[in-house]
N, C-alpha and C positions, 0 to 999 in steps of 0.2 A: 669294250669295245662290242656296240649292238647295230643290228640289222633296223631302222629304224621304218619301216614299209608304211607307205602312204595310205592314211586312216587311220592309224595307232594314233597318232600326232599329230593333226594339219600346222600345228601352229609350230613346230618344229622345225628350222631355219639354221641355214651355215652361218658361222659367226664372225668367218671372212668374207663369202663374198653373197650372202645373203638369200642363196637361194636355197627351195624350200626341199623338204627331202623326197624322193619320190622312191617307188616299188625295186629298184636295181642299185640303189647308192648306200652306202656303211657312214653313218652318223658315226665319232667318235666324241664321245662327253667330256666334257673337261674333271679331272680328276679333282676343284677345287671351289668347281660352281655349276651346279645341276643344270643350269639354263644356258650353259654355250657348250656347243656343237663344231664341229669339222669335220667338213666333209670330206671323199678321199679324194674328185677328183683337186682340192684342193692342199692336200695332202704331198697327190702325187707332185705339185706347181713347188709346193717347200722342198723337197724333196729335190726338186733338181735343181733350185736355189741356193742350195745349201752347197750341191756339189761344185757348179759352177765359181762361189766365193772361194771352197777350200782348192779347187782348182789355179785360180786366179791368183791365190797367196803362199801357193808350194806347199800346201798342207796337205795331209793325207786327207783320201778318202774315206778311213776308221775313225769315226770319234771315239772319243771317250778311251779307254780300259783295249788294251789290243792282247796279243799274243805273242810273244816274239815265238819268231820261226828258225833263230839260230843258237843253235846254245853258248857259243861265242859270248853274245850279247845278253848273256843269263849273269845277274849277280853270284858272283861266288858265295859261296857259306862263309868268309873271312870276311869279303866286304860287307856282307848282310851283319856279321856281329859287330864292325868295326862303327858301324852306321848309329847300333842301336846302344853301343857306346854313350853314344852325344847325347841320349836320352835318360837313361834307366842306368845307375849305378848297381855295382856286381853284378848278380846274379849272372854268371861266367855259366852256369852248366846249363841255365835255364837257356841263352840266346844261343849258345853252341847248338841244343836239340832243334830249338826253332830255328837257326838261320841252315842248317840241314836239308831239315822237313821242306823249306820254304823251297828251297833251292830243287831238291828232288822233285817237286810237285812241277818248276817252270823245265826239267828237264825229261818229263812225263809229256807234258804239252807238245814237247820238240821232237818226239818220238815217233820215226818212220811209221808214218800206218801199216807198212807192209814189213813190219817186224816182226816175229814168231817167236818176241818174249814179252810178255805181258808184262808191264811193272806196276805192282798194285798201289794205289797211295798209301803214306801214311798220314793217319788220324793222330792227334795229339792230346795228349790230356794231361794239366800244368794244375799242380796241387800244393799254393802256398798259404799263409794268411792273409789277414786282409792288410791294405796299405803295404806291400809288397812290390807292389807294379805287375799282376796279371795283365789288366786292361791299358796299362799302359804300352805295356809292351805289343800289344795286338796293333794298338792306337798307332806306333811309332812303325810298324811295320807295314799301315798301311801307306806311310808316306813313301815310302820306299815301292812299293810294289806296284805292275804293269796290269794286276786285273783286279777285274771288281773285288772288291770287301769289304765286309759289315761284318759289324756287331753285335748280337742280339741277347736277348735277358729269357733266358731258361722259367725265370720266376714265374710269366705270366702265361707259360703253354698249359692245357689239359689236353684231356680228349676230345676226339671230335664229340659233339653235341654237348658240351657241359661251357660252364660259363668260362670265358680265357679266348687264348688265342688258340689255333691249330694249330700242328708243327708244320706244314706246312706254309706259316707264315714267314719262318727261317727264310722260304727259299721268294715268297715275296720280296721281304727288303732286298734281296742279294738282285732279283730283275730291276729294285728302283735305281740300286748302286752302278749296274750298266744300263740306265736307260731302254730297258725292257728288253733289250737284246738279247736272242734266249742264247746265242752261242757264243758271245761273252761271260753269259752269266754261268752258262757250265764249264768257265773254266776259270770259276772264282776260289773265294775264299772265305768261310764264314767263322767267325768268332762265338761260341757260344758259353755266354758267363754267363755262373751261378750254376755251372751244372750238377751241383753238386745240394744243389734244394730240391732237386727231381730224386733225391736216393728214396728207396721203398722203406714206406712211414713203417715196416712190422714184418716179421713172419705170419703173424696171427690172423686166421682169415674172420675175415668178417662179413655182415650183413650191405654194409658201405664199402663203395670200391675207390681203389686207389685213385684218384682221378689226375692227379699235380702230381705222382709218383710214378711208379711203376708204369701203369696208361702210360705214361710219354716216354718213356724209356722202351717201351715196347713198339711205339711208334717212329722214333727217332732211327731205328736199326735199322731201315729200307734207305732213308738220305745217307747214313753213314758208308753203307757198304755200296750202297753203287746202284739206283735202277728209274725207272722213268718216273716220275711223281707230276700229277696234276698239279698246276700252282694256279690260285685264284690271286691275279694280277692287282684287285683293289682289297685282299681280303675279303676271306669266304665268306663272313657272320651278316656284312652289312648291304653286299651287293652278293645275293644268292645265284640272278638270275644273268651274270656276266660269263662270258665263255673263258674256260682253263686253258694254261699255256702247259705243254709236257717239256719240263725240265728232265735231262738226264743228269743226275749227282755223280756219277761214274767217275769223271775229272775234277769235281768241287773238294777242298780240302778244307777239314774241319778242324778247327784244332778248338778244346775246353778248356773252362778255367774255374776254378773251386776253393773256397777258402778250406771246406771240409772240417770242420770245428770239430772238434772231438778225437779227431780222426789219430791223432798219437797215443789215447790211450790204446787203442786197437795194435796200434805197432807196438808198443811196450809190450801186449799182452803177449802177441806174437811170438818179438823176442824173451819171452819172458826175464824180464829184466825184474820182476819185483819177486825177487826169491827170497824166503827168508832161511836165512842162515848162510851156508857158505855157496857162492855163487859158484857158476857154470865156466870155469874157465875164456869158454868160446867164446859169454858175453863181457870179458870185463873188457874190450874197445869199444863198447858201447856208448856215445855221448849221449846223454839223458838229457842233457841242455836242448836239444837240436833234435826230435826223433823224425822229423819228415823227410830228411836224409834219405833212410830206411824204409819210404814207403816201396808198397808193392802192390801189382795187381788183387793180392785176396785182402788186401787191406781195403779196397776199395769195394771188395766184394763185403767184406763185415761191416759197412759204412751204411751199405744200402743201393749199393750199382748191381743190377743184374749182368749174371757173365756174358750175357750176350753182347753185349752192350761193351764190355770192355777188352772186349777181344776184339771189336771195329774198333779199339782206343789204342793202337800196341804200341805207340809212342807212351813213354809216363819221363813225367821232370818234372823238381820240385821249385820252389823258391825262396830262398833261404830267409829267416828271419831279419830284419834289419836289423846293425847293433848301431852304439852308439856312433861310432866311424864313418857308416855307411851314410846315417841319417843327419850326420855335418855337412859331408858331400853333396847329397840332397838337395841341402839347402842356399847351396851356392857354385858346384860346378856344370851342370846340366845346364843344355838351349833354355831350358823351359825353367829353370829354378824359383825357386819360390822368391827369395830374395833377387833377383833379377826383374821378375816381373815386377814389386813395388817400387822397384830403384826405376823402372822404366815408366811405371807411370806418376810417381814425382816429378822424372823430365821432363812429359807431357805439359807439365805444370810450370814449368821451370824451376823448379827446387831438388837438389844435388841429396838425395836420402843414403845414411851412411848408418849400418851396422855394426857395434862392436861386437870385437870377438867374444867379450863375455856374456852379451845380450844371445847370443845365437848361441853358447853351449848351453844357457840357459835354457831358452827353449825345446833346447835337441833334450836335454832332461827330465822335460813336461810331457815330451810328447812320449818318451818311455816311459814316464812315471801311468802315464793314461792310460796306455796299452791300446794306442791306433795307429800305429806305422805312421808311415808318408803323410800319410789322410791328416794324421796329427798335428803335423807340421806346417799346413796350409793353414787347421781353424785357431792353431794356435797366433801364429801371423795377424790372420784376419782380425784376432780380437783384440789383441794389441794396438795395430794401425788403425784402429776405425775412427778412433776421435780423432788423431790427426788426420785422417781422408777426409773429414767432414774438416773441420777449422781450417786446415794450412791453405785450401785454393783459393780463401779468399779474403789471404792475408799478404801482407807483399815480404813474405819471408822465402829466403831463396837455399836456407840449409836446414838440414834437422837430422837430427844424429838419437839415435836409440841405441838404450844402453841396458844393462842387465838391471837395474832401479829400478827403471822407467819400463821393463816388461811388467816384471814381478807388479808394480804399483796397478798397472792395467788388467792381467790376469785376478787382482784381488777385487777391482771392482764391477768385473763381470763375471763373482762368485766361481771363476774357475778354479782359485786358491783362496783356501781360506785362512785368516790371519788370528793366528793364534795368540798372538803378543799380547 
């Protein structure tokens, strides 16, 4: 938003009323077309029209997400967890942590201002292998929430002044989700994905700066703990002349997730599970097939997160690797199950699609073999169904069945599976 004074550009006119810019007017540019503007007078008329429309239709004058004012209207942790169960298979521990954190976040928002007890927010960090549902959990929570919610990627962040996005771009996305309503954005939730990619690259001093690792972690500290941050509404690099918007992050809940590939070695080293000879009796109960269940803050520090950022993420939980039974359920049970999606796609063409049990079992076995988690299921099914999705809509066929032989044939044709016969 900028004040376009007369003389700076006499050709600028409001795209709604056609009036030229004057010395006392503000022209708001379009985010998509640099030649389109709207004046403050038209903005005021539009605002009144929206209010009248909502009043006539019995709608709330507060658009979009809002903050609940009564704790009784807030979904309880059990209700949040039950909703997650309809989309995400397993991961009961992570669901419990997320449900409680979101519920407590709502309670902080409904707390009486005169209360002498200051409830601090509990930011979360989730550790789990790829394809176990970190991003899916965040997206599923977004379906239920009444507050602005956004998912951002930590891999593109760098220190200010370097190629990449500034740390403040996290809040730019949240502002966009809140329709640039600062009050709503200050009650929102941000999911920072791939948090492990900003781990410190090494302890050795170097003439080169760690601008996408420790530097980003240092910049995130003020956001996670809570402070007033000046946010560029359209991004800071391409529009340096824009007016900054101050946003208080005190009431913004941050949920971080990452695969932390290789952290199992750090955990195993801490648990001293590779002792030669007689092992310590206290370590006999260690499950060597799933070290992530023993993850602790000191393991995150060993991986490369600085102690300051670990302290601002007090809730640490993990996602279990998906076993064969869980992957089999992922194929068919959730509302967004992969098989259900393809059945629906074929049904829209008037074709009944069926998967035999042996076909589903083979797909699960191959996903485990490729070690891609739930994402591997989608890539395998997509490869298997590609020819059928190409040919069948042009035929009169009304039924199509997929068995194990068909799955193996298509995987071999796509070089997923090498035929050694």
